N, C-alpha and C positions, 0 to 999 in steps of 0.2 A: 346534516350535516352543515355547516358553517355558513355565515355571507359573506359575498365577494370580498368586502371590505376586511372582513376578518381573514380571510383564506390568503390575501396578499398580503399581508404582515406577518401571517404565522404559518403558513403551510411549509412542508418540506423540512423544517427544522426543528429539533427536538434537543435543547440546551444540555451539553455534557456529553452526547452522543459520542464516544470515541470511533475513530477514523484510521487510525494506525497508519497515519502521514510518514513516510519515512522521512521526508524533510520537513522543518519546524513551520507550520503554517503561519499563515498572517492571520491574527485575530483582531481585524479591523472593527473594532467594536470601541464605542466609547463608553459603554458599561456594561454590568453583570447580572445577573438576577441571582436572586439569593433561595438557597431552598424554605427558609422562614423568615419573623422576623426576629427571630430569636439569634438566628445567623447573622444576621444583618446586624445587630446589635452588638453582637462579640466582635465581628470585624472592625466597627467605627469605634470600638473602647479598646482595641490593641488587644482584646482577651485572646482571639484566635487569629490565625495568618491566612490569609485569601485574597483574592480580586472585590475589590471595592470599584475602580473607577480609573478609565483610563488615564485619567490627568497624573494618579498615583503611579501606575506599573500596568503592562496587559501582560498574557502568558507567553509575547512573541518577545516580549523586552527581558521577561525573565529569563527566557534558553541565553538569548544574550549575556547577562548578568552573571549567570551561573559558568559560562563558557569563558568569559574573559576572567572572572575570578580565579577557573582552573588554570589558565593561562599563567597569569600572575601570581600563581601560588598563593592566594590568598582565600579568606572565610567565606566573605559575603562582598557586593558591589550592588551597585545603584548606576542606573542608565538616564541618562537624561538629553537634553534637546540639542547639545553640543558641548562642544569641548569648555567654552568659555563658561558653559553653566555648571558642567563639572568641578571645575575649580570654584566658581565662588559658592555652590552651595556646599562643598568639600569644607572650606574656610570658615565661609558663615557659621558652619555646626560645629565647627571646633573651638572657633577663635571667639563667637558670638560679638556684640556689640560693644564696641570700647577698648577690645584688647588690643593686642600687639603679634606681629609678624614679623621676623627676619627673613628674608629673603635675598637672591642672588642679584649680581647686577646683571648676569646674561639668562636674560628670559626672552621669550615670546613680546612682541611689541604691544598685542592685546592684553598681554595678563597686566602687563606695565601698566595700562591704561585703568583697567581694575584696579589693580592696587594704589595708584597714587589718585587715583580723580574719584572714582566711583564707594571704595571703602571707606575716603577720606569724608565723604558725606555720612557716612554708617559710623562715623567716628573710630572706625579702626585704621590705628597706625601699621606703616611700613617703614622699615630700615632697609635699605637695600647696602649689600656688602658683596668686596670682588669674594666667589665661591671659591678661587684658590686660597684663600687666606685666612687658615683655622682660627688666628686671632682675633680676625675682624667679626668673624661668626661668633665667637665668646662671646668678645665687649659688646656687642650689640643686644644680647640677649638682657631682659628686663624681668623686674618681680611679674610684671602684666603679660610677659610673653606667651604666650598659647601655641605656636607651631615655626617649624621652619621650613622654608620652600624654595626647590630649585627645580631644575630639569637635567633628567640623566645625560642626556646630551643637548645641550644649547641650540637655540634655535636664530641665527641661521650661521655660528662660527664653528660647529661641531665641537665644542669646549668640552670635554669629559668630565661630570663631577666625579671626585672622590667620594663616593656613597657612601663608603662605609665610615670614611672622618668624620662628615658633616652629620651622620645618625647616631655617634658616639656622642658630639656634642649636643647634640639635641637631649638625648637620652641624659646625660651629665646632670641638665637643666631640669629634666621631668617634662618635657610636651613631646610631641610626635617630629617624627619627618614627614612630608608631606613633597614628593617626589612627580614630576609629571615626566612621564617616560613615552612621549606620541611619537619622537626622534626617534630616541632607544626600540621601542615596540620590546614587545615580551618574549619572542624571538632570539634579539640580541642580546636583552639583559634585563631579567629580573630586579627591579630594584629592592625588592623585599627580601629575599636571598643575603642583600648587602645591609639592612640595618633598617631598612624604609618601611614606616606603619602604614600610610596608603601613597595609592601610586594612582595617578591621574591621565586619563588618556583623550586626546581630542580624536573620536573613533573615525570622525571624517576623513582624517588621513589614513594611515598605513594597515587601520585593520579592515575600514572598509574600503580603500586601495583602489576605486575606481570615478572617483570626484563626483559621487551622483548625490550622497545624501549625508547631512548633519547628525551628529550624535557626540556623545558625550559620555565616559564611563569611569567611578570610582572604587576604586577595591580596595577594602580595609584587610589587611593584613592578618586582623585577628593578633596583634605583640602589644597594642598598647593599651595600658591600666589606665582607664579612665577612674578607676575605682579604688586606686591607691593612694590620690589625694583628693577627694570627694570635695571637697572646698574649691578648689580650683575651676569644678568641670559642673556647675549645679545642674545643668541644661541636661545631666546625663542622671548624676545622681540623686537629685533632689525631686520632688513628686512635680510629675508634668503637668503644667498649670492646666492644659487643654482637657486632660482626662484623670479628674478626680482620682487620687491614691494609689496612683499607678506612677510608678519610679523606673526610666527604661533599663537601669541599667540591673536591675532586680529581674524583671521580667525578660530580659534579651539578652542581657551578656556582654562580656568581652567577642569582639565580633562579628555581633547583629545590632547592638544597639544604636549604635553609629547611622548604620542602614535606616534603621527603624526612626529615627530622628529628622535624616534628611525627608525621610519619602514624607512620612506623617505633615511634617512642618513645612519644611523648605520648598521641596518640589507639591507638595499640596497649595501652599498659601504663594509661594511666587508663579508656580505653572511653567516649568520649563520644562515638558513633557515629552518624551519623545515616542513618534509615533509609530504604530506597530510596523508600516511598510519600512520606515527608515532603519528601524530593527532587525526588519528580515532582511533586507538589502546590504547591513551590516554582517548581518550572518554568514552569509553568502562570501560575502570579502574575506571574514577568518578564515573559510575553508583553504583558502590557498597563501595564507598569508607568508610560511617561512618559503613556499615558492618563489613568491615573488621580492620576498625583501633579502633573499641571496641572490636573486639577477639583479634586483638593484643595486644591492649595496659593491658587489662585483664591478657594475659598469660607473657607478661611481668612482669609485678605485682608479678603474681604467682612465676616465675621464681626467681626475685630479693627476693623476701622473704626466698625462697630456699638458696640460695646464701649467705643470710645475717647471716644466722648459719653454715654453711660450713664451718670445719677448716682449708680447704686449702685459706679461702678468706679472704684477710686482709679487704677490705673495699668494697663495694657495691657503686655505684653512682644512687639512683633510687630514684627522689625526693618525689614519693610516701610513701617511709619510713620513720615512725617516727624516728625524731632527722637526719632526713637529712636536709642540711644549708637552701635549698631551697624549704622545704615543705611547709611552708605558701606561698611562691609566687605561688606554684603548687597551693593551694588550692584558692587563687584568682584568676589566670588566666587559672586554667586547669581544667573547672567543670565537663566536660564530662570525664576526665581520664587524666591521663600523659601519654606521647608517650612512646610507644613501642622500642626504640632504645636507650639503656644506658651502662653504662661499669661495671666494676669491675677489683678490683687490687687482683693478687694472693700473697698469702705470700708468706714473705722471704724477703732478700734483695737485692738490685741492685748491681749485683756484673757479673762476667764472666760465671755464671753458669744461669743466667737469662734467655737469649736468648732461651737455648735447654732446661730448664723449660715450657716455653711457649710453645716452640713449640711440647713436649711431649701431655698437653694437647690438645692443637687445631687436631695435625695429629690424635687424639685418637676418636674426635666425628667422629659420624657414622650417624646422622639425622642431626643434626648443621652444615650448610656448612661454609668452608671457600670463601668469594667472596666480594670482594670490592665495595658492594652496600649495601643498605639498603632498608625499604619498602616493600620488596617482600614478594609475598605469600610464601614463604619459609624462615625457620629461620636464620640468617648467622652472624657469627663472623668474626671480623679482630682483629688485631694488630697493633693500631695505630703508635707506634714508627718506627715501620717497614713498615709499608704502606700506609696509608693516610697521617700520620702526620711526613714523613720520614723527609722532607726536612727541618723541624725545628730545632733548634740547640737544646739543653738540657735546655735552661733558656726559650724557646717560648714554649717547652713542659709541664715545669712545672709550668707555667703560665697558661695555658690551662688544668691545673689539670691532664697531663696525664704523667704518670711513663712507665721504662722500662716494669712495671710487669700489666701494664692496658690492659685490652681485651673487646672490644664492641663488643657487642650482639643487633642485631634487631631478633625481636622475628616475627616469621611468624602466619600461617594458621593450624601448626599443632596441635596433640594433646598435651597439656602442660604437663601431664604425660609423653609421649614418649620423650620430651622436657630437662624434669628434670631429667628422666634417663640416658641420653644420658650425661648431661654434668656429674653427678655425679661417672659414670663410667672414665669419663676424667679424673675428678677433683683428681680422684684415683692414679693418674699417676703424680700426681704435686710433 
């Protein structure tokens, strides 16, 4: 029998023993035991696939990656610590330093911060364009452009992207289209079916669904051939600097080389690792994704109809409403319903009293909560101009369709009658 100190560490557990759990278990471990030194060497040299260290991946995370890839119709995925991290590592892997991105004006404020501030520090330039203007996309592309980026449904104005149009423009230029599908969700729209090459999610939102866990996922659709113009993508097609003799494109090929680069370099070096517990929490949320999204979509539409006829509301940005500028695109790309995140503008001029008027309405809400999140089981509001998009200047906010009077709403799972009644009593104070 082993001594006490050895038993307290090793007794009762044999690595690799199958337990046949019906639900994916939480592999709450920092590292993994290797069968031999030869196996360890093969794993570190990327000659063999497997678990190295939980900074790169864990078995729980891998289940999440496979599930989201399946939902998006992709071939591989990488899960990381947040949606912001997913956007960052995706574009760093594709664009590299000193590259160029063309992006829509209509983006989540945190993404704009990343693009116009941190990426600038890395020597990556970003040109912003009106996502509805095809010629603006084309005109902004340069020889050093390496990606086009947009949201399937923009946060917070619910502007629906013509994905196929922008995908065709990207492919004409020989670059991939990256789509943030956080608001759209794979239940409502799968961008890969319309030409997107990479699909990014803040899994914190609808995939998780309960506001408990941060996470992000990027899905490789397996459609973009980095080997077609190898000189433009040396990170994939030249020798991988840290593993002499290895070329990622030759070893992993289309649909897999991107994930290998992201995990072995950007996640490994920068450390935006998804904890096994958060991966497990997001997996639980995904199991009810279609039920939640369908209910939230229906509730949001009922709220939008109510707001559209309210005298204190100047405008409702919901593409499900007749007369909305993106109503036809919603019909084309969103056959299962329109997302539950949208915005509305209070009536009244933008002046020194605007913030006070907004505060009276928001602070009077009792059921709808003031939270900087979306896709939660709870219904949430935010004031983009002073919260999520507060770092944008007035011109940028205007280009994104945001005014000082704009309120963002994310419909939850409460009874829509209670939500409408709450909004009604709050708007009476406008």
